[in-house]
C-alpha positions in Angstrom: 2.3 -1.7 -7.3 -1.0 -1.1 -5.5 -4.4 -0.7 -7.2 -7.9 0.5 -6.3 -10.8 -1.7 -7.3 -14.3 -0.2 -6.9 -17.8 -1.4 -6.3 -20.9 0.7 -6.6 -24.0 -1.2 -5.2 -26.2 1.1 -7.3 -24.6 -0.4 -10.5 -23.9 -4.0 -9.4 -26.2 -5.8 -6.9 -23.9 -8.1 -5.1 -26.7 -10.2 -3.6 -24.6 -12.2 -1.2 -22.2 -9.5 -0.1 -23.0 -9.7 3.6 -22.5 -13.4 3.6 -19.2 -13.1 1.7 -18.0 -10.7 4.4 -18.7 -13.3 7.0 -16.9 -16.0 4.9 -13.8 -13.8 4.7 -13.8 -13.2 8.5 -14.2 -17.0 9.2 -12.0 -18.5 6.4 -9.6 -15.6 6.1 -10.0 -15.0 2.3 -12.4 -14.9 -0.6 -11.5 -15.4 -4.2 -13.3 -14.1 -7.3 -12.8 -12.0 -10.3 -13.5 -8.3 -10.6 -13.6 -5.7 -13.3 -10.4 -3.7 -13.6 -12.0 -1.0 -15.8 -9.8 0.3 -18.5 -6.6 -0.9 -16.8 -4.8 -3.6 -18.8 -1.4 -3.7 -17.0 -2.3 -5.2 -13.6 -0.2 -8.3 -12.9 -0.6 -11.3 -10.5 0.7 -10.6 -7.0 -0.2 -6.9 -6.9 -1.7 -5.4 -3.7 -5.2 -4.0 -4.0 -7.7 -2.1 -1.9 -11.4 -2.3 -2.5 -13.5 0.9 -2.4 -17.3 1.1 -2.0 -18.8 4.0 -4.0 -22.3 5.3 -4.4 -24.5 5.5 -1.3 -22.9 6.2 2.1 -20.9 5.0 3.7 -18.3 5.2 1.0 -14.7 4.1 1.5 -12.2 1.3 1.7 -13.9 -1.9 2.7 -11.4 -4.5 1.6 -7.9 -5.5 0.6 -6.0 -8.3 -0.9 -3.7 -9.6 -3.7 -4.4 -10.1 -7.4 -4.2 -13.7 -8.5 -3.9 -13.0 -12.2 -2.8 -10.6 -14.8 -5.6 -8.6 -16.5 -7.6 -10.7 -18.9 -10.8 -10.1 -21.0 -14.1 -11.8 -20.7 -17.8 -11.0 -21.3 -18.9 -7.8 -19.5 -20.7 -8.2 -16.2 -23.6 -6.1 -17.4 -25.5 -8.9 -19.1 -27.1 -8.3 -22.5 -24.8 -5.5 -23.6 -22.3 -7.7 -25.4 -18.6 -7.1 -25.7 -15.8 -7.8 -23.3 -14.2 -6.0 -20.4 -11.0 -6.3 -18.4 -10.9 -8.4 -15.3 -8.5 -9.7 -12.7 -8.8 -12.7 -10.3 -8.6 -11.3 -6.8 -8.0 -12.8 -3.3 -9.6 -10.6 -0.6 -7.8 -11.0 2.8 -10.3 -8.5 4.3 -13.8 -7.7 3.3 -15.8 -5.4 5.7 -19.5 -4.9 5.7 -20.0 -1.1 6.0 -23.4 -1.7 7.5 -21.8 -3.3 10.6 -18.0 -2.7 10.4 -15.9 0.4 10.7 -14.4 1.3 7.3 -11.9 3.9 6.0 -14.4 6.5 4.7 -13.7 8.6 1.7 -14.0 11.7 3.9 -11.4 10.3 6.3 -9.0 9.5 3.5 -9.4 13.0 2.0 -9.1 14.8 5.4 -6.4 12.7 7.1 -4.0 11.4 4.5 -1.3 13.9 4.1 -1.2 13.4 0.4 -4.1 14.1 -1.8 -5.5 11.4 -4.1 -8.8 10.9 -6.1 -10.8 8.6 -3.8 -13.8 8.7 -6.1 -12.5 7.4 -9.4 -14.8 6.9 -12.4 -13.5 3.3 -12.9 -12.0 0.3 -11.2 -8.3 -0.7 -11.5 -6.7 2.7 -10.9 -3.1 2.7 -9.7 -2.3 4.2 -6.2 1.1 5.8 -6.2 3.6 4.1 -3.8 3.9 7.1 -1.5 0.1 7.2 -1.0 -0.2 3.4 -0.8 2.3 3.4 2.1 0.1 5.9 4.1 -3.0 4.0 3.2 -1.5 0.7 4.5 -0.8 2.4 7.9 -4.3 3.8 8.2 -5.8 0.4 7.1 -3.7 -1.5 9.7 -4.8 0.9 12.4 -8.4 0.4 11.5 -8.1 -3.4 11.5 -6.3 -3.4 14.9 -9.2 -1.4 16.4 -11.8 -3.9 15.1 
Protein backbone atom coordinates (compact mmCIF):
# COMPACT_ATOMS: atom_id res chain seq x y z
CA UNK A 1 0.00 0.00 0.00
CA UNK A 2 1.05 3.58 -0.65
CA UNK A 3 -0.18 6.59 1.31
CA UNK A 4 -0.12 10.35 0.96
CA UNK A 5 0.85 12.39 4.02
CA UNK A 6 0.34 16.14 3.80
CA UNK A 7 1.87 19.31 5.20
CA UNK A 8 0.39 22.79 4.95
CA UNK A 9 2.89 25.42 6.19
CA UNK A 10 -0.05 27.75 6.83
CA UNK A 11 -1.37 25.31 9.44
CA UNK A 12 1.87 23.96 10.88
CA UNK A 13 5.03 26.04 11.15
CA UNK A 14 7.83 23.50 10.69
CA UNK A 15 10.49 25.91 11.92
CA UNK A 16 13.54 23.80 11.03
CA UNK A 17 12.19 22.43 7.72
CA UNK A 18 15.05 23.76 5.56
CA UNK A 19 17.63 22.30 7.95
CA UNK A 20 15.81 18.95 7.98
CA UNK A 21 15.97 18.82 4.17
CA UNK A 22 19.76 19.26 4.38
CA UNK A 23 19.97 16.52 7.03
CA UNK A 24 18.09 14.08 4.78
CA UNK A 25 20.39 14.87 1.85
CA UNK A 26 23.52 14.36 3.97
CA UNK A 27 22.44 11.45 6.17
CA UNK A 28 20.01 9.79 3.76
CA UNK A 29 16.98 9.77 6.05
CA UNK A 30 14.95 11.55 8.70
CA UNK A 31 12.68 9.92 11.26
CA UNK A 32 9.72 11.52 12.98
CA UNK A 33 6.02 11.14 13.52
CA UNK A 34 3.30 12.73 11.41
CA UNK A 35 -0.45 12.98 11.59
CA UNK A 36 -2.31 10.45 9.47
CA UNK A 37 -5.59 12.35 9.62
CA UNK A 38 -8.59 10.08 9.96
CA UNK A 39 -6.72 7.03 8.67
CA UNK A 40 -6.35 4.27 11.26
CA UNK A 41 -5.26 1.37 9.05
CA UNK A 42 -1.72 2.34 7.99
CA UNK A 43 0.77 -0.34 8.98
CA UNK A 44 4.54 -0.37 9.46
CA UNK A 45 6.50 -0.81 6.23
CA UNK A 46 4.07 1.07 3.96
CA UNK A 47 5.37 3.38 1.22
CA UNK A 48 4.40 7.03 1.56
CA UNK A 49 4.73 10.26 -0.38
CA UNK A 50 4.78 13.65 1.30
CA UNK A 51 2.72 16.47 -0.22
CA UNK A 52 3.17 20.17 0.51
CA UNK A 53 -0.15 22.01 0.34
CA UNK A 54 -1.18 25.63 0.80
CA UNK A 55 1.02 28.29 -0.78
CA UNK A 56 2.87 27.57 -4.02
CA UNK A 57 4.77 25.62 -4.91
CA UNK A 58 2.46 22.74 -3.96
CA UNK A 59 3.38 19.15 -4.72
CA UNK A 60 5.27 16.02 -3.74
CA UNK A 61 8.36 16.98 -1.73
CA UNK A 62 9.23 13.74 0.00
CA UNK A 63 8.94 9.99 0.25
CA UNK A 64 9.75 7.16 2.58
CA UNK A 65 8.47 4.23 4.62
CA UNK A 66 6.22 4.10 7.66
CA UNK A 67 7.92 2.76 10.78
CA UNK A 68 4.79 2.08 12.82
CA UNK A 69 1.16 1.19 12.61
CA UNK A 70 -1.21 4.07 13.28
CA UNK A 71 -1.36 5.10 16.94
CA UNK A 72 -3.02 7.89 18.88
CA UNK A 73 -1.42 10.68 20.86
CA UNK A 74 -2.16 14.28 21.81
CA UNK A 75 -3.06 16.48 18.84
CA UNK A 76 -0.26 18.60 17.35
CA UNK A 77 -2.34 21.76 17.70
CA UNK A 78 -1.53 22.52 21.31
CA UNK A 79 -4.25 23.61 23.68
CA UNK A 80 -7.15 22.01 21.82
CA UNK A 81 -7.06 18.77 23.78
CA UNK A 82 -7.95 15.35 22.49
CA UNK A 83 -5.98 12.85 20.47
CA UNK A 84 -5.20 12.32 16.81
CA UNK A 85 -3.85 9.52 14.62
CA UNK A 86 -0.11 9.39 13.90
CA UNK A 87 2.48 7.19 12.27
CA UNK A 88 6.23 7.13 12.74
CA UNK A 89 7.83 7.91 9.38
CA UNK A 90 11.27 7.52 7.84
CA UNK A 91 11.77 10.00 5.00
CA UNK A 92 14.34 8.84 2.41
CA UNK A 93 13.85 12.05 0.43
CA UNK A 94 12.76 15.47 1.68
CA UNK A 95 13.06 18.29 -0.83
CA UNK A 96 12.92 21.99 -0.08
CA UNK A 97 10.58 23.49 -2.72
CA UNK A 98 12.29 26.86 -2.32
CA UNK A 99 15.51 25.44 -3.81
CA UNK A 100 14.71 21.97 -5.25
CA UNK A 101 12.54 20.81 -8.13
CA UNK A 102 9.42 19.02 -6.92
CA UNK A 103 6.53 17.17 -8.53
CA UNK A 104 3.99 19.97 -8.55
CA UNK A 105 0.27 19.37 -8.14
CA UNK A 106 -0.24 20.82 -11.63
CA UNK A 107 2.30 18.39 -13.08
CA UNK A 108 0.60 15.46 -11.35
CA UNK A 109 -2.84 16.53 -12.57
CA UNK A 110 -1.71 17.21 -16.13
CA UNK A 111 0.77 14.41 -16.78
CA UNK A 112 -0.30 11.38 -14.81
CA UNK A 113 -2.52 9.36 -17.13
CA UNK A 114 -4.80 8.49 -14.23
CA UNK A 115 -6.72 11.14 -12.30
CA UNK A 116 -6.37 11.37 -8.52
CA UNK A 117 -7.13 13.99 -5.85
CA UNK A 118 -3.77 15.69 -5.26
CA UNK A 119 -5.32 18.23 -2.89
CA UNK A 120 -6.88 16.06 -0.16
CA UNK A 121 -8.44 17.58 2.93
CA UNK A 122 -6.41 15.38 5.26
CA UNK A 123 -3.23 13.41 5.64
CA UNK A 124 -2.94 9.63 5.42
CA UNK A 125 -5.02 9.04 2.28
CA UNK A 126 -4.44 5.86 0.31
CA UNK A 127 -3.03 6.09 -3.21
CA UNK A 128 -4.38 3.25 -5.39
CA UNK A 129 -1.67 0.85 -6.60
CA UNK A 130 -2.11 1.71 -10.28
CA UNK A 131 -1.60 5.42 -9.52
CA UNK A 132 1.26 4.73 -7.08
CA UNK A 133 3.15 2.88 -9.82
CA UNK A 134 2.95 5.90 -12.15
CA UNK A 135 3.86 8.24 -9.30
CA UNK A 136 6.96 6.15 -8.51
CA UNK A 137 8.12 6.48 -12.15
CA UNK A 138 7.66 10.26 -12.16
CA UNK A 139 9.34 10.57 -8.75
CA UNK A 140 12.34 8.49 -9.87
CA UNK A 141 12.72 10.65 -13.01
CA UNK A 142 12.63 13.83 -10.92
CA UNK A 143 15.27 12.50 -8.51
CA UNK A 144 17.54 11.40 -11.34
CA UNK A 145 17.43 14.94 -12.79
CA UNK A 146 18.43 16.49 -9.46
